[in-house]
C-alpha positions as CSV (number, residue, x, y, z in Angstrom):
1,M,-52.1,-147.7,12.9
2,S,-49.1,-147.1,10.7
3,L,-46.9,-144.1,11.7
4,D,-43.5,-143.2,10.5
5,P,-41.9,-142.2,12.8
6,P,-44.1,-143.6,15.5
7,P,-44.8,-141.2,18.4
8,P,-43.3,-142.2,21.7
9,V,-46.6,-141.5,23.5
10,L,-50.1,-140.6,22.5
11,T,-52.4,-138.8,24.9
12,V,-56.1,-139.2,24.5
13,I,-59.3,-137.8,25.9
14,G,-62.6,-139.5,25.2
15,N,-63.8,-142.8,23.8
16,L,-60.7,-144.9,23.2
17,A,-62.7,-147.6,21.4
18,L,-62.8,-145.2,18.4
19,A,-59.0,-145.7,18.0
20,R,-59.7,-149.3,17.1
21,Q,-62.6,-148.6,14.8
22,D,-62.1,-148.5,11.0
23,A,-61.7,-144.8,10.0
24,V,-61.4,-142.5,7.0
25,A,-59.6,-139.2,7.2
26,I,-61.3,-136.1,5.8
27,V,-59.0,-133.1,5.4
28,G,-59.2,-129.8,3.5
29,A,-59.1,-126.1,3.3
30,R,-59.6,-123.8,6.3
31,N,-61.2,-121.2,4.0
32,A,-63.5,-123.7,2.3
33,S,-66.4,-122.8,0.0
34,A,-70.0,-123.5,1.0
35,A,-70.0,-126.4,-1.5
36,G,-66.8,-127.9,0.0
37,R,-68.3,-127.6,3.6
38,K,-71.4,-129.4,2.5
39,I,-69.4,-132.1,0.8
40,A,-67.4,-132.6,4.0
41,R,-70.5,-132.8,6.1
42,D,-72.3,-135.2,3.7
43,M,-69.3,-137.5,3.3
44,A,-68.6,-137.6,7.1
45,A,-72.3,-138.4,7.8
46,D,-72.4,-141.1,5.1
47,L,-69.2,-142.7,6.3
48,G,-70.6,-142.7,9.9
49,C,-73.7,-144.4,8.6
50,A,-71.5,-147.0,7.0
51,G,-69.9,-147.8,10.4
52,L,-66.6,-145.8,9.9
53,S,-65.3,-143.1,12.2
54,V,-63.9,-139.9,10.8
55,V,-60.4,-138.6,11.6
56,S,-59.4,-135.0,11.0
57,G,-57.4,-132.1,12.6
58,L,-60.1,-129.9,14.2
59,A,-59.0,-127.0,12.0
60,L,-61.5,-124.4,10.7
61,G,-63.3,-125.2,7.5
62,I,-63.4,-128.8,6.2
63,D,-62.0,-130.4,9.4
64,G,-64.6,-128.8,11.6
65,E,-67.5,-129.7,9.3
66,A,-66.3,-133.3,9.2
67,H,-66.1,-133.5,13.0
68,A,-69.4,-131.9,13.6
69,A,-71.2,-134.2,11.1
70,S,-69.7,-137.3,12.6
71,L,-70.1,-136.6,16.4
72,K,-72.8,-139.2,16.8
73,T,-71.2,-141.9,14.7
74,G,-67.6,-141.5,15.7
75,T,-65.0,-138.8,15.2
76,V,-61.3,-138.5,16.2
77,A,-59.6,-135.1,16.4
78,V,-55.9,-135.1,16.2
79,L,-54.3,-132.0,17.6
80,G,-51.0,-130.3,16.9
81,G,-50.8,-129.0,20.4
82,G,-51.4,-130.9,23.7
83,V,-54.8,-132.5,24.2
84,D,-55.8,-129.6,26.5
85,H,-54.9,-126.9,24.0
86,V,-58.0,-125.8,22.0
87,Y,-56.9,-124.5,18.6
88,P,-58.4,-122.7,16.9
89,P,-60.3,-121.0,19.8
90,Q,-63.4,-120.7,17.6
91,H,-63.7,-124.5,18.0
92,E,-63.9,-124.5,21.8
93,R,-67.5,-125.9,21.7
94,L,-66.7,-128.5,19.1
95,Y,-63.6,-129.5,21.0
96,R,-65.8,-130.1,24.1
97,E,-68.3,-132.1,22.1
98,V,-65.5,-134.3,20.5
99,A,-64.0,-134.9,24.0
100,E,-67.4,-136.0,25.3
101,Q,-68.6,-138.0,22.3
102,G,-65.5,-138.8,20.3
103,L,-61.8,-139.0,20.8
104,I,-59.1,-136.3,21.1
105,V,-55.5,-137.4,20.3
106,S,-52.1,-135.7,20.5
107,E,-48.5,-136.8,20.6
108,N,-47.5,-133.5,22.4
109,P,-47.5,-133.0,26.2
110,A,-50.4,-131.3,28.0
111,G,-50.0,-127.5,27.9
112,Y,-48.1,-127.5,24.6
113,K,-49.3,-124.9,22.1
114,A,-49.1,-125.9,18.4
115,R,-46.8,-124.2,16.0
116,A,-46.9,-124.3,12.2
117,Q,-44.1,-126.8,12.1
118,D,-46.1,-129.2,14.2
119,L,-48.8,-129.7,11.6
120,P,-47.0,-132.1,9.3
121,R,-46.3,-134.4,12.4
122,R,-50.0,-134.1,13.4
123,N,-51.0,-135.0,9.8
124,R,-49.0,-138.3,9.8
125,I,-51.2,-139.3,12.8
126,I,-54.4,-138.3,11.0
127,T,-53.5,-140.5,8.0
128,G,-52.0,-143.2,10.2
129,L,-55.2,-143.7,12.0
130,A,-57.2,-143.9,8.7
131,R,-57.8,-146.6,6.1
132,G,-57.9,-143.9,3.5
133,T,-57.8,-140.1,3.1
134,I,-60.2,-137.8,1.4
135,V,-59.2,-134.2,0.6
136,V,-62.0,-131.7,0.1
137,E,-60.6,-128.5,-1.4
138,A,-56.9,-127.7,-0.6
139,A,-54.6,-124.8,-1.4
140,E,-51.5,-125.7,-3.4
141,R,-49.1,-125.4,-0.4
142,S,-51.5,-126.6,2.3
143,S,-51.3,-128.9,5.3
144,S,-54.1,-131.0,3.6
145,L,-51.8,-131.8,0.7
146,I,-49.0,-132.8,3.1
147,S,-51.6,-135.3,4.6
148,V,-52.3,-136.7,1.1
149,R,-48.6,-137.2,0.4
150,M,-48.2,-138.9,3.8
151,A,-51.2,-141.1,3.2
152,G,-49.7,-142.4,-0.1
153,R,-46.4,-143.6,1.2
154,G,-46.5,-147.1,-0.2
155,D,-48.9,-148.7,2.2
156,G,-51.7,-149.1,-0.4
157,R,-54.2,-146.9,1.4
158,P,-56.4,-144.9,-0.9
159,R,-56.2,-141.2,-1.4
160,L,-59.3,-139.5,-2.8
161,A,-60.3,-136.0,-3.8
162,A,-63.8,-134.8,-3.6
163,R,-65.2,-131.9,-5.6
164,P,-68.7,-130.6,-6.5
165,A,-70.2,-131.5,-9.8
166,R,-70.1,-128.9,-12.5
167,G,-72.6,-126.1,-11.9
168,G,-72.5,-126.5,-8.1
169,H,-72.8,-129.1,-5.4
170,Q,-75.0,-132.0,-6.3
171,W,-74.2,-134.7,-3.7
172,P,-76.7,-137.5,-4.1
173,D,-79.5,-137.9,-1.5
174,P,-79.0,-141.3,0.2
175,A,-82.8,-141.8,0.2
176,R,-82.8,-141.5,-3.6
177,R,-79.8,-143.6,-4.5
178,G,-81.3,-147.0,-3.7
179,A,-79.4,-147.5,-0.4
180,G,-82.6,-147.5,1.6
181,A,-83.4,-145.0,4.3
182,P,-80.6,-142.8,5.6
183,C,-79.2,-143.9,8.9
184,R,-80.4,-142.2,12.1
185,R,-77.7,-139.9,13.4
């Protein structure tokens, strides 16, 4: 993990072994399109099949889709608030599933409620835990693009952007691309 500045303490809930597993961050728009949501789900599932865990921020949209698709193969949710503060409240069920099957991480004390200014600090943990960062749809002044900038701070880790093919989403079917049968999730 490469974090600048490093947090004095990280609090975790869940499977700590996921913190040592190779991971890729998937971040993106809260108000994502249907195509963007599908891309996030497909990429997260495929990365899991390849033995990588997925790191994201448990936000609505792309983050939530990435976490849900990688629950069985490994997902790490980095929170802006304390590990016991579920935000957004719509993700209460997903939060519980990640806590049971994945890993919840925060640098803030229990009981702390995230504020907007906490998100860039959260994002440096997301990218610091990952070997690379994929952004799926992002607004011009978004937290996702802050993550991408942080991921590219001279450490050689890749930053990638995903978008649907012209005419709509055409993500290849793993069974048809010669990779053999899709993994069992």
